[in-house]
C-alpha positions as CSV (number, residue, x, y, z in Angstrom):
1,X,11.2,258.4,244.6
2,X,10.7,260.5,241.5
3,X,10.8,264.2,242.5
4,X,7.9,266.5,241.7
5,X,8.4,268.1,238.3
6,X,6.5,270.7,236.3
7,X,4.1,268.9,233.9
8,X,5.4,268.6,230.3
9,X,3.2,268.5,227.3
10,X,4.8,265.9,225.1
11,X,4.8,265.4,221.3
12,X,5.0,261.7,220.5
13,X,6.7,260.5,217.3
14,X,5.3,257.2,216.2
15,X,7.0,255.3,213.3
16,X,4.9,253.0,211.1
17,X,6.2,250.8,208.3
18,X,4.1,250.4,205.2
19,X,1.4,247.9,206.1
20,X,2.5,245.5,203.3
21,X,5.7,245.0,205.4
22,X,4.6,245.6,209.0
23,X,4.4,242.8,211.5
24,X,5.9,240.1,209.3
25,X,6.3,237.6,212.2
26,X,2.5,237.5,212.6
27,X,2.0,236.4,209.0
28,X,2.3,232.7,209.8
29,X,-0.3,233.0,212.6
30,X,-2.7,235.5,211.2
31,X,-2.4,235.1,207.5
32,X,-1.3,237.8,205.1
33,X,-4.4,240.0,204.8
34,X,-5.1,239.8,208.5
35,X,-1.5,240.7,209.4
36,X,-1.8,244.1,207.6
37,X,-5.1,244.7,209.3
38,X,-3.6,243.9,212.7
39,X,-0.7,246.2,212.1
40,X,-3.0,249.1,211.3
41,X,-5.2,248.3,214.3
42,X,-2.3,248.2,216.6
43,X,-1.3,251.7,215.4
44,X,-4.9,253.0,215.7
45,X,-5.1,251.8,219.3
46,X,-1.7,253.2,220.1
47,X,-2.5,256.7,218.6
48,X,-5.9,256.8,220.1
49,X,-4.6,256.0,223.6
50,X,-1.7,258.4,223.3
51,X,-4.1,261.3,222.3
52,X,-6.3,260.5,225.2
53,X,-3.3,260.9,227.6
54,X,-3.4,264.2,229.4
55,X,0.4,264.5,229.2
56,X,0.4,264.3,225.4
57,X,0.1,267.5,223.3
58,X,0.0,265.8,219.9
59,X,1.2,262.8,218.0
60,X,3.3,262.8,214.7
61,X,3.1,259.5,212.8
62,X,6.0,258.9,210.4
63,X,4.8,256.8,207.6
64,X,4.6,256.5,203.8
65,X,1.5,254.2,203.9
66,X,-1.4,256.3,202.5
67,X,-4.1,254.1,203.9
68,X,-2.7,254.1,207.4
69,X,-2.1,257.9,207.1
70,X,-5.8,258.5,206.3
71,X,-7.0,256.3,209.1
72,X,-4.6,257.8,211.7
73,X,-5.4,261.4,210.6
74,X,-9.1,260.7,211.3
75,X,-8.0,260.0,214.9
76,X,-6.1,263.3,215.2
77,X,-2.5,262.4,214.4
78,X,-0.2,264.5,212.2
79,X,1.4,262.6,209.4
80,X,5.0,263.1,208.5
81,X,6.1,261.4,205.3
82,X,9.0,259.0,205.8
83,X,11.3,260.8,203.3
84,X,14.5,259.1,204.4
85,X,12.9,255.6,203.9
86,X,16.0,254.2,205.5
87,X,14.6,252.3,208.5
88,X,13.3,252.8,212.0
89,X,15.9,255.1,213.5
90,X,16.2,257.4,210.5
91,X,12.4,257.7,210.4
92,X,12.4,258.7,214.1
93,X,15.2,261.2,213.7
94,X,13.4,262.7,210.6
95,X,10.0,262.9,212.5
96,X,11.7,264.6,215.5
97,X,13.4,267.1,213.2
98,X,10.1,267.9,211.5
99,X,8.5,268.6,214.8
100,X,11.4,270.7,216.1
101,X,11.4,272.8,212.9
102,X,8.0,274.1,213.8
103,X,8.5,274.1,217.6
104,X,12.1,274.1,218.7
105,X,11.1,273.9,222.4
106,X,9.1,270.7,222.0
107,X,9.5,267.8,224.4
108,X,9.7,264.6,222.3
109,X,9.1,261.0,222.9
110,X,9.4,258.2,220.4
111,X,6.7,255.5,220.9
112,X,6.3,252.2,219.2
113,X,3.2,251.8,217.0
114,X,2.5,248.3,218.1
115,X,1.0,248.8,221.7
116,X,-2.6,247.6,221.2
117,X,-3.3,247.4,224.9
118,X,-2.0,250.9,225.7
119,X,-3.8,252.7,228.4
120,X,-3.6,256.6,228.7
121,X,-3.1,256.7,232.4
122,X,-0.1,254.3,232.3
123,X,1.5,256.2,229.5
124,X,0.9,259.4,231.6
125,X,2.9,257.8,234.5
126,X,5.8,257.0,232.1
127,X,5.8,260.5,230.7
128,X,5.6,262.1,234.1
129,X,8.7,260.2,235.1
130,X,10.5,261.3,231.8
131,X,9.7,264.9,232.7
132,X,12.3,264.8,235.4
133,X,15.3,263.7,233.3
134,X,16.9,264.9,230.1
135,X,16.5,261.6,228.2
136,X,14.8,258.5,229.3
137,X,13.6,255.2,228.0
138,X,11.2,252.4,228.9
139,X,12.2,248.7,228.2
140,X,9.8,246.4,226.5
141,X,8.1,243.5,228.1
142,X,10.8,241.1,227.0
143,X,13.4,243.2,228.7
144,X,15.8,243.6,225.8
145,X,14.1,246.2,223.6
146,X,12.6,249.7,224.0
147,X,9.0,250.9,223.6
148,X,9.5,254.6,224.5
149,X,12.4,257.1,224.4
150,X,12.1,260.7,225.5
151,X,14.1,263.9,225.3
152,X,13.3,267.2,227.0
153,X,13.8,270.5,225.1
154,X,17.5,271.1,224.3
155,X,18.4,267.4,224.2
156,X,18.6,265.3,221.1
157,X,16.3,262.3,220.9
158,X,19.1,259.9,219.8
159,X,17.1,256.9,218.9
160,X,18.8,253.4,218.9
161,X,15.7,251.2,218.5
162,X,15.9,247.7,217.2
163,X,17.1,244.3,218.7
164,X,18.9,244.8,222.1
165,X,18.0,248.5,222.1
166,X,17.6,248.6,225.9
167,X,21.4,248.2,226.3
168,X,22.1,250.7,223.5
169,X,19.8,253.4,225.0
170,X,21.3,252.9,228.4
171,X,24.8,253.2,226.9
172,X,23.8,256.4,225.1
173,X,23.2,258.1,228.5
174,X,19.4,257.8,228.6
175,X,18.0,257.0,232.1
176,X,15.9,253.8,232.3
177,X,12.3,254.4,233.5
178,X,11.7,251.9,236.3
179,X,8.1,251.8,237.2
180,X,5.6,249.1,238.1
181,X,2.1,249.0,236.8
182,X,2.9,250.3,233.3
183,X,2.6,246.9,231.5
184,X,0.5,248.2,228.7
185,X,3.3,250.7,227.7
186,X,5.8,247.8,227.6
187,X,3.7,245.2,225.7
188,X,4.6,245.6,222.1
189,X,3.5,242.9,219.6
190,X,5.7,241.1,217.2
191,X,4.8,237.5,217.7
192,X,1.7,235.3,218.5
193,X,2.9,235.1,222.1
194,X,3.1,238.9,222.3
195,X,-0.5,239.1,221.0
196,X,-1.7,236.6,223.6
197,X,0.0,238.8,226.3
198,X,-1.5,242.0,225.0
199,X,-5.0,240.3,224.8
200,X,-4.6,239.4,228.5
201,X,-4.0,243.0,229.3
202,X,-7.0,244.1,227.3
203,X,-6.8,245.0,223.6
204,X,-7.9,248.4,222.4
205,X,-11.1,248.5,220.3
206,X,-9.5,248.5,216.9
207,X,-7.2,245.5,217.7
208,X,-10.0,243.7,219.5
209,X,-12.2,243.9,216.5
210,X,-9.7,242.5,214.1
211,X,-8.4,239.9,216.6
212,X,-11.8,238.6,217.5
213,X,-13.1,238.5,213.9
214,X,-10.0,237.1,212.2
215,X,-7.5,235.7,214.6
216,X,-9.2,234.4,217.8
217,X,-6.6,234.5,220.6
218,X,-6.9,231.5,222.9
219,X,-5.6,231.4,226.4
220,X,-6.4,234.9,227.6
221,X,-9.6,236.8,228.3
222,X,-9.7,240.5,227.2
223,X,-9.8,242.9,230.1
224,X,-12.4,245.7,230.0
225,X,-11.4,248.5,227.7
226,X,-10.5,251.8,229.2
227,X,-13.5,254.1,229.1
228,X,-11.2,257.0,228.1
229,X,-10.8,255.4,224.7
């Protein structure tokens, strides 16, 4: 059982590729214009749910996409330009460094931008677990990747996202977060099958709008959206 810990106010670092390159594996299913709209909608639902989570202090999105930056700023996110422009892990390291430059005592968690079914209360459970260990990570729904990596103050984030990142994060010394009932924090979307699975969990409002208008997702009924969104 996870011991009782003092609540931590987390800053989430969310990396987002330029929309012209994001979610490339959905292009065959959704079509090129819709793919970019889905990528933005996934990020909007992720950021909106994160900001609605009581364990979250703020959200820093690392991106060079100006359209996405404007839309996510409206939701309340801070935008950090991706000045390294060298891929996912350099972007996360840069975002973490930018946050720590202003608040050296910040508790950080890297979170995927493609969690369209994310629910604030489930994210809160994951972050509450992370409050009790120096570094922690949550495996994705497929069981090989990572959707969240956390680091308490005084500990480097040390991101190793990408294929087979679950094993790399475990090897780096991060503790795996083992919880049931946090499926919406695990369900990232890269493929049509992932989108069907996220649809079954209940897409957030931005993703549901794009999905229902442009890419009807058969085989799953959307669950009621969380009223906190």
